[in-house]
Structures are given as structure tokens and as C-alpha cells.
C-alpha positions, 0 to 999 in steps of 0.5 A, a space after each residue: 500499500 502506497 504512503 498516500 493510501 496509508 496516509 488516508 487509512 491513518 487519517 481515518 483511524 485518527 478521526 475515529 479515534 478522536 471522534 469516539 474518544 472526543 465524544 466520550 471525553 468532552 462530557 467527562 471533562 465538562 462534568 469535572 470542570 463545570 460549564 464555566 471553567 470549560 468555557 474559559 479553557 476553550 476560549 483562552 485556547 482560541 485566543 492563543 490560537 490567534 497568536 499562532 498566526 505568527 506562523 505566517 503560513 510557513 508550515 504549509 510552505 514547507 510542505 509545498 517547497 520540500 515537494 517541489 525540490 524533491 520533484 526537481 531533485 534539488 537537494 542543495 535548494 532544499 537544504 538552503 530552503 530548510 535553513 532559512 525557514 528554521 531561522 525564520 521560525 527562531 524569530 517567530 518564536 520570539 514574536 510569540 512570546 512578545 505578543 503573549 506578554 502584550 495580550 496578557 496585560 488585557 485579559 482583565 479588561 477584556 473578559 468583563 463577565 468573568 470573576 476574579 477567580 475565573 480571570 486568575 485561572 484564564 491567566 495561568 492557562 494563557 501563560 502555558 499556552 504561550 510556551 506551548 505555542 512558542 516551541 510548537 510552531 517550529 516543531 511542527 515544521 518537522 512534521 511539514 518535512 515528512 509530508 513534503 516527502 509523502 512520508 505520512 505513516 510515521 507522523 500520523 502513527 505517532 499522533 495516534 499514539 499521542 492522542 491515546 496516551 493524552 486521553 488516558 492521562 487526562 482522565 487520570 488527572 481529572 479523576 485525581 482532582 486535576 483542573 483545566 490548568 493541569 490539562 494545559 500542562 499535559 498538552 505541553 509535555 506531550 508537545 515536547 515529546 512529539 517534537 523530539 521524536 519527530 526530529 529524530 525520525 527527520 534527521 536520522 531516518 530521512 537523513 534530512 540536512 539543514 544548511 545555509 549555502 547562500 542567504 538572499 533576500 530574494 529567496 526570503 521574499 519567494 518564501 513569503 510570496 507563497 506563505 503570505 497567502 497561506 497566512 491570509 487563509 490562517 486569518 480566515 480560519 481565525 475569523 471562522 472558528 475563533 472570532 466567535 469566542 472573542 465576541 461572546 467572551 466580551 458580552 456573554 458569561 462563560 457558560 455561553 461560551 461552552 455552548 458555542 464551543 460544543 457546537 464548534 467542536 462537533 462542526 470541526 469533527 464533520 470537516 475532519 472526515 473530508 480533510 483526511 482524504 484531501 489533506 494528503 494530496 498537496 504533494 500530488 497536486 504540486 507534482 501535477 503542477 510541476 509536470 503541467 497537468 491539463 485542467 481536465 486531468 486536474 478535474 479528474 482527480 478532483 472528481 475522484 477525491 470529491 466523490 469519495 468525500 461527498 458520500 462520507 460527508 452526506 452520511 454524516 450530515 444526514 445522520 446528524 440532521 435525523 438523529 443529531 438533536 437527540 444525540 447532543 442532548 444525551 451527550 451533554 444535556 445533563 451539563 448544558 440543559 435542553 436549550 443549551 444542547 439544542 443551541 449546540 446542535 443547530 450551531 453544529 448543523 449550520 457549520 456542517 451544511 455551509 462547510 460541505 461544499 468547500 470540503 468536497 472541493 478540498 483538492 481545488 485548494 491544493 491545486 491553488 497552493 501548488 500553482 501559487 494562485 491563492 491570492 484571489 481566494 484569500 482576499 475573497 475569503 478574508 473580506 467576507 469572513 470579516 463581514 461575516 464576523 461583523 454580522 454575526 456580532 450584531 446578531 449575537 447581541 439578540 440571538 446569542 451563539 446561534 446569531 454569531 454563527 449565522 453571520 459566518 455561515 452566510 459569508 461561507 456560502 457566498 464565497 464558495 459559490 464565487 470560487 467555483 467561477 474562479 476555478 472554472 475560468 482561471 484554473 481551468 477546472 471543468 466545474 460543470 463536469 465536476 458537479 455532474 459526475 459528483 451528483 451522478 448516482 450519489 444523490 438518488 441513494 442519499 435522497 432514498 436513505 434520508 426518506 427511510 431515515 425519517 421513518 426510522 426516526 419514528 421508533 419510539 424512545 429517547 435513551 442511548 439504546 434508542 439512539 444506537 438502534 436507529 443509528 445502526 439501522 440507518 448506517 446499514 441502510 445508507 451503506 447498502 444504498 450507497 454501495 448498490 446505487 451511489 458508487 461507480 464501479 471504480 469506487 466499488 473496487 476500492 471498497 472491495 480491495 480494502 474490505 478484502 485486505 481487512 478480511 485477509 489480515 
């Protein structure tokens, strides 16, 4: 099995683990910390995530340029590139600490709804997060090198081991009375260990060399000429996932932040099902671009990836529409209450609906990165995300967390539809053929499954057993319909091969 296929398998293994363990762990953490402290924990995390923008997109830049130098067989250029980026990361780590000190001074005056005790917890968590970020940003570059070499198995396997051990440690610490501060310390320890292990693999196993051969401002400009647009997309992600915490943190109690945060968590779980496939294809897109692949060839690849993503996403989305409200209430309703769990379900559902098209077309973004044509999309997304955040802030005063998310969702839907014209006209992707082949057979199977799902939802009951019975029945029906009606022969062969290998093992 190739590194790409293994990478996708490991991505889905990670998703299953993180989703299952996360679904079990979230109510456990929420129960031990309480709504207020949990809200502080996720909100400070979002605040520090803002400072992580100082990465300036260098991590993705490493993946792209390492893949490029490998394709060109330019070892000298690669060594010089990595030496330059590591020097830049040293500067970035210093900037992280400086910005952290500045942000620290405003915590008291910004979070006006927190008590003195809550502010004290927030400050300690913030300080540890800053340390974690200062070492984590340059450390992540090592993983970027692995991805540039299309070496997905080691870093992704390591990440799985990390997640399992981290989860076990969190449970143990909370059972012994640990609080939010302890969780942040745990993350810092695991972060250091991962950096050390990945560094050993990169330098000893991949034989990577980092060496200055020459330094020029032109070379730095070339790096930032690409990474600048990745940085802008980081700003976009900030407005998508973190700006709501800022707005609500200013006007709402920590408990409201928890409701919003739970909805965000469920929404990001959804996105992971698709990015597990598309995230390993940046090196492949780079290679196709270097080899001047035609627009139709790129469209073919986008269709293959998009169809697989679409089937998986439609299963998750349709199941969440049918049974999601019951699930969220059973999951965290005891801590959030019926109204709080309902709001979290609505927020998550809004994210899933708006996020589906960008996820299905994830390979399109890889093509833009590989061709260094991110400027239009970056400016478009950033402009509308800012407008969406402003609209969400206005709506949040009256409608709370649902109002906040509404502004972002409207912006997402507008920009992705505009991007389809850009893909078609400027990049040469055949978007009309993409949608025609995307919906070929899949729509009928999905509509039939949802129709049967509404009937399944009539099974009386409200508990976990009732939910599991309905979910299992729906999963079987969706799988049978998708395989027999929704998949084309090529996709059926992929499924049969994967199923045969599992049985053989």
C-alpha cells in the first residue's frame, strides 16, 4: 500500500479515535471542570490560537517547497530552504512570546463577565499556552518535512499514539482532582515529546540536512510570496472558528462560551472526515503542477477525491440532521440543559451544511497552493469572513451563539459559490463536469436513505439504546444504498479491495 493510501487510512483511524474518544471525553471533562471553567479553557485556547497566526503560513510552505525540491531533485535548494525557514521560525518564537506578554495585560479588561477567580485561571492557562505555542510552531515544521516527502505513516501513527496516551492521562488527572490548568500542562509535555521523536525521525531516518549555502533577501521574499497567502487563510480560519469566542467572551458568561464551543467541536469533527482524504494530496497536486497537468486531468483527480468525500460527508450530515439533536442532548444535555444542547446542535448543523461544498472541493485548494494562485481566494475569503464576523456580532447581541454563527455561515456560502467561477475560468477546472459527476448516482442513494431515515426516526424512545438502534439501522441502510446505487464501479473496486485486505489480515 502506498504512503498516500496509508496516509488516508491513518487519517481515518485518527478521526475515528478522536471522534469516539472525544465524544466520550468531552462530557467527562465538562462534568469535572463545570460549564464556566470549560468555557474559559476553550476560549483562552481560541485566543492563543490567534497568536499562532505568527506562523505566517510557513508550515504549509515547507510541505509545498520540499515537495517541489524533491520533484526537481534539488538537494542543495532544499537544504538552503530549510535553513532559511528554521531561522525564520526562531524569530517567530520570540515574536510569540512578545505578543503573549502584550495580550496578557488585556485579559482583565477584556473578559468583563468573568469573576476574579475565573480571571486568575484564565491567566495561568494563557501563559502555559504561550509557552506551548512558542516551541510548537517550529516543532511542527518537522512534520511538514515528512509530508513534503510523502512520508505520512510515521507522523500520523505517532499522532495516534499521542492522542491515546494523552486521553488516558487526562482521565487520570481529572479523576485525581486536576483542573483546566493541569490539562494545559499535559498538552505541553506531550508536545515536547512529539517534537523530539519527530526530530529524530527526520534527521536520522530521512537523512534531512539543514544547511545555509547562500542567503539572499530574494529567496526570503520567494518564501513569503507563497506563505503570505497561507497566512491570510490562517486569518480566515481565525475569523471562522475563533472570532466568535472573542465576541461572545466580551458580552456573555463563560457558560454561553461552552454552548458555542460544543457546537464548534462537533462542526470540526465533520470537517475532519473530508480533510482526511484531501490533506494528503498537496504533494500530488504540486507534482501534477510541476508536470503541467491539464485542467481536465486536474478535474479528474478532483472528481475522484470529491466523490469519496461527498458520500462520507452526506452520511454524516444526514445522520446528524435525523438523529443529531437526540445525540447532543444525551451527550452533554446533563451539563448544558435542553436549551443549551439544542443551541449546540443548531450551531453544529449550520457549520456542517455551509462547510460541505468547501470540503468536497478540498483538492481545488491544493491545486491553488501548488500553482501559487491563492491570492484571489485568500482576499475573497478574508473580506467576507470579516463581514461575516461583523454581521455575527450584531446578531449575537439578540440571538446569542446561534446569531454569531449565522453571520459566518452566510459568508461561507457566498465565497464558495464565487470560487467555483474562479476554478472554472482561471484555473481551468471543469466545474460543470465536476458537479455532474459528483451527483451521478450519489444523489438518488442519499435521497432514498434520508427518506427511510425519517421513518426510522419514528421509533419511539429517547435514551442511548434507542439512539444506537436507530443509528445502526440507518448506517446499514445508507451503506447498502450507497454501494449498490451511489458508487461507480471504480469506487466499488476500491471498497472491495480494502474490505478484502481487512478480511485477509
